[in-house]
Structures are given as structure tokens and as C-alpha cells.
C-alpha positions, 0 to 999 in steps of 0.5 A: 739293452741300448744305452741311451746316454752313450747314443746321446754322448756319441750324437754330441760328436755329429757333423749336424748341428742340428742333431747336436742340439737334439743330442744335449737336449735329451742328455738333459732329459735323462740327467745322467752325471756321466754327460756332464764332460761331454756337456761342459766340452759342447760350450765350446761348440760353434753353433749357438743353439748347441750350446744353449742346449748344453747349458739347459742340459747341465742345469737339469743335471744340476750338482755332478756339473759344479766342479766341472764348469768351476774349472771352466771359469779360467779356460782362455776362452772368455766367451766359455768362461761366460756360459760356464757362469750363468749356469753356475749362477743357479747351481754352484756351490761351496766347491766352487768357492775360490774359482768364483771369487777369482772370477770377479776380477774378470775383464769380462763384465758378464763373467763378474755378474755371474761370479757375483750372483752365484757368492750369493747363492753360496752365501759364505763370508769369505766372499765379502771382502772381494765382493764390496769393491764390485760396488763401484764396478763400471757396469751397473748389473755388476754392481747390482749383483754384488749389492743383492749377494752382500745382502744375500751373506747377510750379517757377515757382510754387514760390517763391511756394508755399514762402513761403505755408507762413508765411501767417497765413491757415491756409487758405493754408498748408493749400491751399499744402502741397497744391500741394507735395505735387502738384509732388512737388518735392525742394525741398519736403520740408524746409519740409514737415518744418518745417510738420509739426512746427512749424504749429499747425493740425492740418489742415496738419500732416495735409496736410504728411503726405500732402504728404511721401507724394506726393512720396516722398523717403527724408528724410522716412521716419524723421520720418513714423515719429517721428509714428506715435506721435500720435494723429491723425496715425497713419494718415496717417503709415503710408499716407504711408510706404507710398507713399515705399515705403522696404524699410528701413520694412517692420519698423516696419509688421509691428509695426503690423500686429501691434500691437507697440508700439501707442499706449495712447490711440487717437483715436475716429473721429468718428460710429463710437463708441469700437469704432472707433478710429484704431488699426483704421484705421491696421491697415488702413493699415499692411497697404496699405503692405506690400503697395505695398512688396512685401517679400516679409518681409511675407506672413507678418504679412499671411497672419496679419492675414487671420485678423482681421475689421478686417484681412482685406480689406486684407491680401487685397489686399495679398497680391495684389499679391505675385503668384504668389510667395504661391500656396503659403502661402495654400494651406497656409492653406487646407487647414486653415482652416475659416472660410467668410469667410477661405476666401473671401478666400483663394480670392479671392487665390489668383485674383488671382495667377493660380491656378486655381480648378479646382485649390483 
């Protein structure tokens, strides 16, 4: 009986790149560990389509390919390192921990990025120390993967991330804040509040608001209500309150949606002109937050917000999250509303909560 795996491995040596590509793809389908070494050798192939097919096959084979790919991280050809690390970002395990940590120091940012992602997959505490310096990497994608990896490692990385909140470099502080938000650790709340009110960099403070929303701790609520008064942080704070979901904030969010206590100064949005200040964004954020909290006390304000173009779509989406309880008030609105655009959004919302179009 013919050995299909052996036949396809032999075809990897064919002079025709299309045959080599097809063979690699077939080996991915067969998923036989015998194909790992020949496929790894194809990472040196001169044809990109062949290399891509080999990558797909190695991903499909999975576990058996991890160690050989780890050895490729020290290959003299950087392209091979890039390809190997890209596969390991998806299938790596602790057996290649040492090689991946070493790869964090690569001169190639693509290798550093994939190595950081792979270490986030492995979640070994030994990677924390080597990952922290990448929070100030010159390449944003590397910084983001390092931040995500540290967050994935979790408790073991918490101390290093908290220490990074006082780092002299703002990029380190920024990505430490992002990572802490992803950890959702209650221990990060008080340090993040300190950053929110004391950090000298606006981008770091903005990310502190986002992180507090991600964590969802009620201790942050009163402080977020306070920073709602500050231009630049107002819409972010409203979004964060929606994520936290504390019903006590519903009256505050209704006031925002209805324009009560609106700041005298609204920061303009770059590129949108004076007619589109951040208060318009804040109105949409308030509607979304009320939809996330789903307190029925907000329904009248959200129905009122349907009447304004700037809040109509967000208000409709928010109302849809309440379910059948909004059917009666929306039908009452539909009965006397002449505006076709508004009627369209009302009908669409009714359909989303289960009201049949034939009844409208």
C-alpha cells in the first residue's frame, strides 16, 4: 500500500514550486509527525507560496512541530526566525520557553512580537522579567503583545506591572496600565486611581480610565464620575461607567444623555471641525452605557434620545438590549411619529426585541 505521507515528503523536493506547495498543503491535511522536519526545512524555500503552505501545515500538525520550530529561533536567516516564531505564537508550549525568552532580544521586531505573543500563551512567570522591557520597545506592535502577554501571565506579573506605573518613560506606564486593565485584578484599582489623578501624561490617564472600566470594580465609580467633568476624559469615563454597570450611576448617565450639567467647554475632535465636539461622543457613550446597565428607569430618556440624530442609533441599540419591556412605549411613539427616519429606527428596534413586523 502506498505511503501517502512519504510520497508528499518526496514531492517537497520537486523543482516545480507549485508541486512543492501542493505537497506541503497535503501534509498539513495528513497531520503526520513524520512531516515536521521536512516541512521545517521548507521555511528556507525560495518561494513565498511554498513557505506559506509549510507554515499552514506546521500549524495543523501542532504539538510535534514545537521543538523543531524552537530550534529555528536561532537560525542565521532572520526570515526563518520570523516564520518559526509566527507559528509558535499559536502552538508554543513550555518546552520552548528558553528559546522564546531569548528571542525577545532579537534585532527583528517581528520575531520579538511573535515571541511575546507565544510567551503569553505559555504564561510562565519566568517570562515576566524579560517581557517588561518590551513595554518601551520602539515598535508599537511589540509593546502591545508584551502588554497582552504580561496580562495573560496574571498574578505573577502584577508586581512588575504595578512598579512600572511609576517608570520615567511614559510608554512603559501606558502599556503597564493597559496590561493591568486586561488582568482585571482588584489589586490594580487603587494604583490606577493614583495614575488617573496624578500622572503627567494625558494618554496614560486616558488609558487608566479604560483600565478601570475593564476591571469593573465599584470602588472606581465615584472617581470616574468626578473625572467626567474633565475635557478629554469625559466620554471615556462614561464608557467606563457603562462597563462597570453600577445602577447607582443611572441618574448621572441620564443627565448626561439629556444635556443636564453639560460642560461649558467641549474639546473639539481632531479633523471633525468645531461642529463635532467631544460632547457629541459623550452623548452616544451615555446611551450605550445605559443600554449596558439595563435599568428600566433609563427607558424614557433613551426613547427621547431617539428624537435626535446624533444619539438616535446608539439609543436604538441601547433600547434593543432591554428586550420586550420596550415594546409598548415604542409602539406608542410609532403611533404618532411622522418622521420616516425615526420610524425606521423604531421599527428596527421593535424587530430586534421580537415584535413581528406584521403587527406594526
